[in-house]
C-alpha positions as CSV (number, residue, x, y, z in Angstrom):
1,X,14.3,19.9,37.8
2,X,14.0,16.4,36.3
3,X,10.2,16.2,36.8
4,X,9.7,19.6,35.1
5,X,11.4,18.4,32.0
6,X,9.4,15.2,32.0
7,X,6.1,17.1,32.2
8,X,7.0,19.3,29.3
9,X,7.9,16.5,27.0
10,X,5.0,14.1,27.9
11,X,2.8,13.2,25.0
12,X,-0.9,13.7,25.3
13,X,-2.9,10.5,26.0
14,X,-4.9,8.9,23.2
15,X,-8.6,9.4,23.4
16,X,-10.5,6.3,24.6
17,X,-12.6,4.2,22.2
18,X,-12.3,3.5,18.6
19,X,-11.5,6.2,16.1
20,X,-14.4,7.6,14.1
21,X,-14.4,6.3,10.5
22,X,-17.2,8.5,9.3
23,X,-19.3,11.5,10.3
24,X,-22.4,9.4,11.0
25,X,-23.9,9.2,14.4
26,X,-24.0,5.4,15.0
27,X,-26.0,3.6,17.6
28,X,-26.2,-0.1,18.7
29,X,-29.3,-2.1,17.7
30,X,-30.2,-5.8,17.8
31,X,-30.7,-7.6,14.5
32,X,-31.0,-11.2,13.5
33,X,-27.6,-13.0,13.5
34,X,-28.2,-14.6,10.1
35,X,-28.8,-11.2,8.6
36,X,-25.6,-9.8,10.1
37,X,-23.6,-12.7,8.8
38,X,-24.9,-12.1,5.3
39,X,-24.3,-8.4,5.6
40,X,-20.7,-9.0,6.7
41,X,-20.0,-11.2,3.7
42,X,-21.5,-8.6,1.3
43,X,-19.7,-5.7,3.0
44,X,-16.3,-7.6,2.8
45,X,-16.9,-8.4,-0.9
46,X,-17.8,-4.7,-1.6
47,X,-15.0,-3.3,0.6
48,X,-17.3,-1.2,2.8
49,X,-18.0,-1.2,6.6
50,X,-21.0,-3.3,7.6
51,X,-22.7,-0.4,9.3
52,X,-22.5,1.7,6.1
53,X,-23.9,-1.2,4.1
54,X,-26.8,-1.7,6.4
55,X,-27.5,2.0,6.7
56,X,-27.7,2.3,2.9
57,X,-30.0,-0.7,2.6
58,X,-32.4,0.5,5.3
59,X,-32.5,4.2,4.4
60,X,-34.8,3.9,1.4
61,X,-37.6,1.8,2.8
62,X,-37.4,3.6,6.2
63,X,-37.7,7.0,4.5
64,X,-40.7,5.8,2.5
65,X,-42.4,4.4,5.5
66,X,-41.7,7.5,7.6
67,X,-43.2,9.8,4.9
68,X,-46.3,7.6,4.7
69,X,-46.6,7.8,8.5
70,X,-46.4,11.6,8.4
71,X,-49.1,11.7,5.7
72,X,-51.4,9.5,7.9
73,X,-50.8,11.7,10.9
74,X,-51.6,14.9,8.9
75,X,-54.9,13.3,7.7
76,X,-56.1,12.7,11.2
């Protein structure tokens, strides 16, 4: 009888890993250590996560280069 009560009152285990802070689908990449150091300082100063800062900085130039690549591929 004691084991039945313990099973009913057990709390569900926490999910493994870090909790998600945003809805982005993050991946791991390698980047120069000096750049990451600067990005950490800037992110701390601005009060945002480093991944968010780097994503915002890279998005514009990457979108522009991607569009240019698609135009080149259409021309061929």
